[in-house]
C-alpha positions as MATLAB code, in Angstrom:
seq = 'MADKERTRHFGKGLRLTREGEIRRVMGGRKKETRWATVFFLPQQETRAGFSARKTLGNAVLRNRARRRLREFFRQNRNALPTGWYLFIAKEESVRGDFSEMCRGLTEELSQLS';
ca = [
     -22.631  -14.954   10.119;
     -19.939  -17.632   10.653;
     -16.444  -16.438   11.580;
     -14.836  -18.009    8.419;
     -17.121  -15.691    6.317;
     -16.389  -12.613    8.503;
     -12.803  -13.044    7.852;
     -13.314  -13.014    3.946;
     -15.453   -9.830    4.060;
     -13.962   -6.609    3.063;
     -15.652   -4.128    5.517;
     -15.503   -0.661    6.588;
     -12.891   -1.176    9.176;
     -10.450   -2.736    6.597;
     -10.818    0.400    4.461;
      -8.830    3.796    4.421;
     -11.675    6.343    4.416;
     -10.251    9.501    5.859;
      -8.086   12.050    3.806;
      -5.499   12.383    6.492;
      -5.170    8.353    6.361;
      -4.553    8.484    2.697;
      -1.885   11.498    2.805;
      -0.104    9.582    5.527;
       0.140    6.379    3.306;
       1.387    8.466    0.338;
       4.195    9.576    2.602;
       5.319    5.971    2.949;
       7.040    3.658    0.421;
       5.975    3.710   -3.196;
       6.028    0.631   -5.294;
       5.127    0.646   -9.161;
       3.806   -2.559  -10.515;
       2.372   -3.524  -13.868;
      -1.095   -3.260  -12.242;
      -0.911   -0.296   -9.811;
       0.976    2.006   -7.999;
       1.100    0.816   -4.509;
       1.950    3.180   -1.568;
       2.609    1.120    1.903;
       3.009    2.431    5.502;
       3.934   -0.032    8.229;
       1.216   -0.177   10.832;
      -0.152   -2.615   13.420;
      -3.242   -3.232   11.223;
      -3.941   -3.990    7.576;
      -6.198   -1.616    5.850;
      -6.409   -0.349    2.165;
      -7.629    2.318    0.095;
      -8.241    2.221   -3.764;
      -8.474    4.823   -6.324;
      -8.445    5.046  -10.334;
      -7.782    8.155  -12.299;
      -9.886    9.519  -14.853;
      -7.202    8.827  -17.435;
      -7.710    5.270  -16.929;
     -11.021    5.630  -18.791;
     -14.821    5.938  -18.209;
     -16.549    5.016  -14.923;
     -17.121    1.486  -15.719;
     -13.461    0.825  -16.314;
     -12.482    2.679  -13.192;
     -14.946    1.022  -10.912;
     -13.892   -2.428  -12.417;
     -10.332   -1.586  -11.871;
     -11.181   -0.867   -8.386;
     -13.247   -3.760   -7.898;
     -10.378   -6.183   -8.982;
      -8.020   -4.530   -6.667;
     -10.322   -4.890   -3.747;
     -10.823   -8.519   -4.434;
      -7.411   -9.149   -4.822;
      -6.623   -7.448   -1.497;
      -9.444   -9.266    0.193;
      -8.103  -12.512   -0.970;
      -4.464  -12.042   -0.164;
      -4.472   -9.664    2.674;
      -2.941  -12.072    5.073;
       0.004  -12.970    2.793;
       1.009   -9.391    2.641;
       2.989   -7.337    5.230;
       0.957   -5.678    7.967;
       0.284   -2.091    7.189;
      -1.942    0.506    5.267;
      -1.885    0.349    1.400;
      -3.193    2.801   -1.247;
      -3.481    1.308   -4.734;
      -3.956    3.425   -7.498;
      -4.975    1.561  -10.494;
      -3.313    1.181  -13.953;
      -4.792    0.290  -17.061;
      -3.355   -3.358  -16.916;
      -5.531   -4.106  -13.801;
      -8.576   -3.934  -15.909;
      -7.495   -5.362  -19.167;
      -5.224   -8.110  -17.715;
      -5.709  -11.594  -16.438;
      -6.742  -11.732  -12.770;
      -5.086  -14.798  -11.774;
      -1.834  -13.294  -13.209;
      -2.302   -9.774  -11.564;
      -3.038  -11.803   -8.059;
       0.224  -13.601   -8.360;
       2.467  -10.721   -9.544;
       1.063   -8.407   -6.809;
       1.473  -10.968   -4.145;
       5.199  -11.380   -5.079;
       5.808   -7.840   -5.516;
       4.127   -6.635   -2.449;
       5.447   -9.212   -0.057;
       8.871   -7.787   -0.443;
       7.840   -4.435    1.189;
       8.347   -5.409    4.986;
];
């Protein structure tokens, strides 16, 4: 695999997988956006976790919301402040325009540092 492709991959090393990591991030800064509630904890590396509550809808909608937020993060992680992120999807992340979501989240999250 070429190095360029490797940087675009969202592998396990970029994910927050342990409950303790997620709890630590939730103790950090909280930012409410139209598309998601984002928790941020400054760290040396950039990693992210994604969640969608059952109130968002059925499994199809929850999975779509997580996929869209994951894709946003994969495309824009170098433009965001370094740290750990936890994205909790809102309804707008499923129904809204993806490019508008990317622009809006990038603008709002760039102010976190």
